[in-house]
N, C-alpha and C positions, 0 to 999 in steps of 0.2 A: 660754818654749816656746810656739810657735804650734800651735793645733789645726787640722788640715787634714782636711776630709772630701771623699772622691771618691765620686761616684755614677755607677754603671754598671749597666745593667739586669740582667745576668747575669755569671757568671764561666765561661761556656763556653769551649771551646778555640779562640778566635780570636786574631788578631794584636793587636787593641786590648787584649784581656784579658791577654795575655802582656806587652805594653808596660807595662801598669799594675803587674804583678808586678815587673818590672825596676825600674820607677821607685820603688815601695815599698822595694824592696831597697836602693836606692842613696841615698835621702834620709837626711840626718843624723838620727839618732835623738835626739840631744841638742838639736836645733833644732826638730823637728817631731813633734808627736803625731799620727799619722795614723789615719783612720778610712775604711772602705770600707762603703757601703750599696749593696744590691742590691734588686731586686723580689723574686726567689726565691733559694733557697739549693741546696746539694748539687750544685753544678757542679764542673768539672774543676780549676779553679784555687783552689777555696775553701780547701784545706789550706794551699796556699802563702801566700795572703793572711792566713789566720788566724795564721801563724807570724810575720807581719811587722807586723801592726797590730791595731786593734779592728775586728771585723767585725759588721755588722748586716744582716739581710734582712727585708723587709716581710712576706713570707709564707714558710712552711716546706713544702717538698714532701712531708714526712712526713703532712701533712694529707690530701694527695692520695692517698698510698699506703695510708692507713687504710681508704679506700672509705667508702661510705655517706654519712652526714650531714657527716663531715669533708671528704669529697671535694666535696660541694656547696658547703661554706663556702669552700674553697680557690678554686674557680671564681668564686664570688660575690666574693671578694676581688680576683681578677684583673680582673673586670669593673669593680669599683668603682675600682680604681687607675687603670685606663686610660681611664675615662669620667667620673668625678667631677671637679669643679674641681681643678686641680693645686694650688692654694693650700691646699685642704682636705686633700688627700692628704699634702702636705708637713707640714701642722701635726699630722696624726694620726700620722705614722710617724717623723718626724725630731724627736726629744725633746731633742737637745742643741743648744748654740750653738757656732759655729765661727768662727775668724779668717779662714778661706779655705774656700771652697766651689767644688768643681770638677765640672762636668758632663763626664765623661770620654768620652762617646760622643754622637753626634748624635741628634737626635729627642726621644724622651720625657725623656731625662736633662736635655737642655738646657732643655726646657719646664719641668720640675720645679724645678730649681735656680734659674731665673729668678723663680720665685714665692716664694722666701724672703723673709721680712720682716725679716731680720736686717740692719739698715742699716750695722752696723759691720763686716760681713764683705766681704772682696774675692771677686769671683766670676769664675771663668774657665771658658770653653767650649773644649774640645778638639774639633777636626775631623779626622777620620782618613780621609775619602773625598773623592773628586771628586764634589761635590754635583750637578754638571750631568749626571752619567752614572749616578749611583746614587741613586735618589729614594725609598728606603725610609723616611728620615727625615721626608719631607714628609707622611706619613700621620698623624703626631702632631699636625698643626696643621690649622686649619679652612681656612686659605688663606695665600698668600705674605705678606700684610700682617702677619698674626699671627706668622709665623716671623721676619720682619725685626724686628718690634717686640721679640721675645723676645731676640734677639742683642744688640740695643741696650742691654739691661739689664746686660750684662756688662762688667766693667772691661777685660777683654782676651779676644780670641779667638786660640786657638793653633792653627795649621795645621802638620800633620806634614811637609809638603813645599811646595816652591815652586809646584808644579802644583796642589796642593790649595788653596793660598792664592789663586792666579790664578783658579781656577774659582769659588771662594767669592765673590770680588769680582764676577766676571761675573754670578752668579746673584742675589745679594742687593743689589748696588750698595752694599755697605758696605766702605770702604777705610780706616777709621780703627781704631786700637787693635787691629791684626792683627799677629801675630808668627809666624814659622816657627821651630819647634823640632822637630827629628827625634826619633823614638822612641829610648829608651835600650835598649842591649843589656848583658847581663851577660857581657862578653867572658871573664872568667876562668872563670866556670861553663861557658860553652859549650866552651871549649878542654879543659877538664878532663873534662867528661862525653863529649866526642868520643873519648877515649882508652880508654872502657869497651870491653870485648870485645863483638863483635857475633856473636851465635850463629846465624849463617846460613852456608851454604856459599859459598865464594868463586866469584864470577862471572867468567868469562874474556872475556865480551863487554862492549860499552859499557853502563855502569850509570848510569841516569838516576833521578832522584827527583823528586817533586812532593809538596808539603806544604800542607795546609790543610783547612778544614772542607769536608765533602762536600756543598756547596751549589752552587746555580747560579752565583753570582758567581765562583767559582774556576774554572769552565770545564772540569771534569774530564770531563764527558760529550763535549764536543767534542774534547778531547785524545785520548780513546779513539777516537773516530770518525775523527780525522785520522790517527792511527797505523794504522788499518785501510786507509788509502789507499796505504801505503808497503809495497812488495813485500819489501824487505829486513828480515828479522826477527832480525838478529844484535844483539839489545839486550836489556835487562832494564829495567823501570820498576818502582820502588816507589812507592806512593801512601800517604802517611801522613795520617790524619785519619779522623773519623767525622761522620755527618750524614745528612740525609734522602735523599740520593741514592745511598746505598750499594747498595740492592737494584737500582736501574736501572743502575748501574756494573757490578755483578756480571753482570747479564743482557747488557749490551753486550760485556763481555769474553768471556763464552761465546759469543755470537752471532758475533763476529768471530774466534773461535778464537785468542784471545790469552792463554789461561790459562797458557801456559808463559812469556809474556813480562811480563805485568802482574800484580803482586801487591798487593792491598789489605791493608795491615798494621795498619789501624786507628790509633786515637790512641796515641801512645807518649809516656810521661812523659820518655824521653830520646830525642828525635829526632836529636840530634847525632852519635850513633855511626853511625846510618844516613846522615846527610848527609856525614860525614867520609869515608866509604867509597864515595861516589859520584863519578862523573866529571863530572856536570853537574846543576844544578837547572833544572827546567822550570817556567815560569810561564805558565799558559794563561788567567789571569783575565780577565774582561770589565772589571773595575774594581778599583783598588787605591788606597791613599793614600801610604803609605810602607811597603812590605812588610817585615815583621819577618823573615820567612823569607829574603829576599833578603839582608838585613843579616848574618844568621847565617851564610848560606852563604859570603859574602865573608870573614867573619872566619875561616872554616875553609878558605879558599883554594880554594873550589869555584866555577868559572864559572858564569854564569847564562844561560839561553837563554829570552828572555821576549818576549811580545807587548807593545806599547806601552800602558803604564798610567801613571797618576799616580805621580810619584815614581821610577820605574824609571830614567829618564835620569840623574837626579841620583845614584842609588845606583851605577849602572854606569859613572858618568863618561863619559857620552854614547857608551857602546860599548867603553870600554877594558877593562872587567872582564867583558864578555859580549856576546851578540848581542841586539839589539832589532829587531823587525820591526813593522810596522803591524798593528793588532789585527783581523785578519780570518782566517777559516779557511784561505784560500789561502795567506797568508803563513806561518801557523803550521805548515801541512803542509810547505811548502818549507823552513822552517827545520829541521824535524825531519828531513826527508829528507837534507838536507846533513849534519847532525850524525851520523846513523846510518851514511851511506855513507862519511863521512870523519871519524871521531873525532879525528884528529890536529889538527883546527882548535881544539881545546880548549887545545892546549899554550901558544899565545901569550897567551891570556887568563890562564892560570895564572901565566905569567911576569909579567905586568903586575900581577897582584894581589899577588905576592910582592914586587914591586919598590916598590909604593906601598901601605903599610898603610892599611886601611880606617879612615875617620873617628874622631876622638877622642871617646870617651864623656864624658871630663872636661869638655870644652867644652859638651857638651849639658846635664850635670848643672848646671854653673855657670849656664847660661841659666835653668833652671827655678827655681834656688834665688834667683837675683837676681829672678826674677818674683814668687816667694812672699814675698820680703823687702821689696818696694817699698812 
């Protein structure tokens, strides 16, 4: 049995974190003994991960919650982890040896796993974003040279979509040992959970939904601003997720008198019952890699209306399963206006989704297990 370690900074409610849960749930427990390491604990997907594998965190948020000296120690630990030499951080916090070590997110995770001195372990770096458009990972490195050197230490670099791979090659000029493997979905769980009763009054108008962390990348602020430009308000929009922009979203919704139309429903353990009852999923993101939410929407037969991001064209089969427009406010507004004024445009997308089942998860899992078994 192979010991496989995944490192991801946190288990907050994002697409990469959910994809990791799906992967852990799908891997053969008789072939792989899995471990997940994070910097801090007490996040949204921790219980799911703990039920599927061994879980470790470098620091515990209870230290912070105790206040006083414990809180100071917690912040000192954070500062040390992110500023000390990564080889020292790895040596102090990773006490076990593994056959496979996976940096499951860009940036610090990639830097940390590359510092492993275990010469016998295979090392894989997962890339979930278009690195030319989303530069947060760059902050973990002194310069581009250091970042390129880090990636060359990996046996294989896994990109979650063709567009993510193409962007990676353009940015780092690395074109060897790169493979595209889409994110896994737990199709059976999605379908079963979608059947749960939704305790909300029925909506007679167009029901739209948007799902994701309430952070700048997801573009929810501009989604509200663009809805304000549309006179027809015969629609409802559910936004599922939590994040730092909640207060600003609440203020925008009130400012534009959209309280009867737009509802912030927070993070939902079961988003699928909301998604299944919706007519269309709206993606207003500034950047994506291979959207987990879009995949889940298609599994449930719900068309997607999205601005252009990495992976979207692949997922929507170049517009067969939904509408894709250039990633500008003007195009987003016009797409929303057309949908709200004529919801019947959804019908042909629904028919296409029903006629062509969304991608095989078995094929994706086979690719991952073949990678781990090489």
